[in-house]
C-alpha positions in Angstrom: -11.7 1.3 -3.0 -8.4 2.7 -4.1 -4.9 1.7 -3.0 -4.6 4.3 -0.3 -7.8 3.3 1.4 -7.0 -0.4 1.0 -3.6 0.1 2.7 -4.9 2.3 5.5 -7.9 0.0 6.3 -5.8 -3.2 6.2 -3.1 -1.7 8.4 -5.7 -0.6 10.9 -7.4 -4.0 10.9 -4.1 -5.5 11.7 -3.6 -3.0 14.6 -0.3 -1.9 13.0 1.2 1.5 13.1 2.6 3.3 10.1 6.1 2.8 11.5 5.6 -0.9 11.9 4.3 -1.2 8.4 7.2 0.8 7.0 9.7 -1.4 8.8 8.1 -4.6 7.5 7.9 -3.2 4.0 11.4 -1.8 4.0 10.3 1.8 3.3 10.3 5.0 5.3 7.4 5.8 7.6 6.9 9.1 5.7 6.3 7.0 2.5 3.5 5.1 4.1 2.0 8.3 5.4 2.1 10.0 2.0 0.5 7.0 0.3 -2.2 6.7 2.9 -3.0 10.4 2.8 -3.0 10.5 -1.0 -0.1 13.0 -1.1 1.8 10.7 -3.5 1.1 7.6 -5.6 3.5 4.8 -4.8 5.7 3.3 -7.5 4.8 -0.2 -8.4 7.8 -1.6 -6.5 6.9 0.4 -3.3 3.2 -0.7 -3.6 4.2 -4.3 -3.9 6.4 -4.0 -0.8 3.6 -2.3 1.2 0.8 -4.7 0.2 3.0 -7.7 0.7 3.8 -6.6 4.2 0.1 -6.4 4.8 -0.4 -10.0 3.6 -2.0 -8.8 0.3 -1.0 -9.0 -3.3 -1.0 -6.4 -6.0 -2.8 -7.3 -9.2 -2.6 -5.1 -12.2 -5.2 -5.4 -14.9 -5.8 -3.7 -18.2 -9.1 -1.9 -18.0 -8.9 -1.2 -21.7 -8.6 -4.9 -22.7 -11.7 -5.6 -24.8 -11.5 -9.4 -24.7 
């Protein structure tokens, strides 16, 4: 599952509108819409705000780490 699907599914499970999520995250509703629709990839700072507002955390891993 990618970030747009995770955000959209979690928001719906919480019965939250895009506007409510945007307000909690401190971003514009159009930003949430564009992320969910895959029109744009969020910056890390915006992604952190959105996932935090959904009660999630953003974990970044290095897929190229051979350890």
